[in-house]
C-alpha positions in Angstrom: 5.7 0.8 13.1 3.4 1.4 10.2 1.3 -0.9 8.0 3.8 -1.3 5.2 3.3 -1.6 1.5 4.9 -3.2 -1.5 5.7 0.3 -2.9 9.1 1.3 -1.8 8.3 5.0 -2.2 5.4 4.7 0.2 7.6 3.1 2.8 10.2 5.8 2.6 8.5 8.3 5.0 8.7 5.9 7.9 12.4 5.4 7.2 12.9 9.2 7.1 11.0 9.5 10.4 13.2 6.9 12.1 16.3 8.8 10.8 14.9 12.1 12.2 14.2 10.5 15.6 17.7 9.1 15.7 19.1 12.6 15.2 16.8 14.0 17.9 17.6 11.2 20.3 21.1 10.1 19.6 21.3 8.1 22.8 18.3 5.9 21.8 18.4 2.8 19.7 16.0 3.5 16.8 14.5 1.1 14.3 11.6 1.2 11.9 9.3 -1.7 11.1 6.3 -2.6 9.0 3.4 -4.7 10.1 3.3 -6.5 6.7 4.2 -6.3 3.1 7.7 -4.8 3.6 10.9 -5.3 5.4 11.9 -5.1 8.2 8.9 -6.7 9.7 8.0 -6.1 13.3 9.5 -9.3 14.8 12.8 -8.7 12.9 13.0 -5.1 14.1 12.3 -6.1 17.8 14.9 -8.8 17.6 17.4 -6.4 16.1 16.8 -3.9 18.9 17.3 -6.6 21.5 20.5 -7.8 19.8 21.7 -4.1 19.9 21.2 -4.1 23.6 17.8 -2.6 24.1 16.4 -3.0 27.7 13.1 -1.3 27.0 11.3 -0.8 23.7 8.7 1.9 23.0 6.7 1.1 19.9 5.2 4.1 18.1 2.0 3.2 16.2 2.3 5.2 13.0 -1.4 4.8 12.3 -4.2 7.4 12.3 -7.1 5.3 13.2 -8.0 2.5 15.5 -9.1 0.0 12.9 -8.7 -3.8 12.9 -4.9 -3.8 12.8 -4.6 -1.4 15.8 -7.2 -3.3 17.8 -6.2 -6.9 16.8 -3.2 -7.5 14.6 -0.7 -5.2 16.4 -1.6 -6.3 19.9 -1.0 -9.9 18.8 2.4 -9.0 17.3 3.3 -7.1 20.5 2.2 -10.0 22.7 4.3 -12.4 20.6 7.3 -10.1 20.9 6.8 -9.9 24.7 6.7 -13.7 25.0 9.9 -14.0 22.9 11.7 -11.3 25.0 10.1 -11.4 28.5 13.1 -9.6 30.0 12.4 -6.5 27.8 9.7 -4.0 28.7 7.8 -3.3 25.5 5.4 -0.3 25.7 3.2 1.1 22.9 2.0 4.6 22.1 -1.5 5.5 21.1 -2.1 5.8 17.3 -1.4 9.3 15.9 -5.1 9.9 15.3 -5.7 10.3 19.1 -3.4 13.3 19.3 -5.3 16.6 19.3 -2.4 18.2 17.5 -3.6 16.4 14.3 -6.3 19.1 14.1 -3.7 21.8 14.1 -1.7 20.1 11.4 -4.7 19.6 9.2 -5.8 23.2 9.6 -2.3 24.5 8.9 -2.2 22.6 5.7 -5.6 23.8 4.7 -4.7 27.4 5.5 -1.6 27.1 3.4 -3.8 26.2 0.4 -5.6 29.6 0.8 -9.1 30.3 -0.1 -9.6 28.9 -3.6 -13.0 30.6 -4.0 -11.2 34.0 -4.3 -8.7 33.0 -6.9 
């Protein structure tokens, strides 16, 4: 799940990520969702997974920081999903920004740019 935006192009990376995950984990039921502003929204995606037979749902928080939405909005959405589907175990990952590999990714991208002061 990501924030979501009205811009279709900006929502496309999450769709691509979900497609890549489905290829890597063909035995998993994979869905993407947006917190707001785009479809599918989180409740719809949870309901669709349950209808497809999910017994456990792992929600990936595709957020870098731990701002208001990660601290307040998303826990409320997840609590509501748990109350609608008490028979389903719903777990949540940490936001991406907590992962120390983010540093490696940023440095790699910066290194790819080269030293512009020598050009």
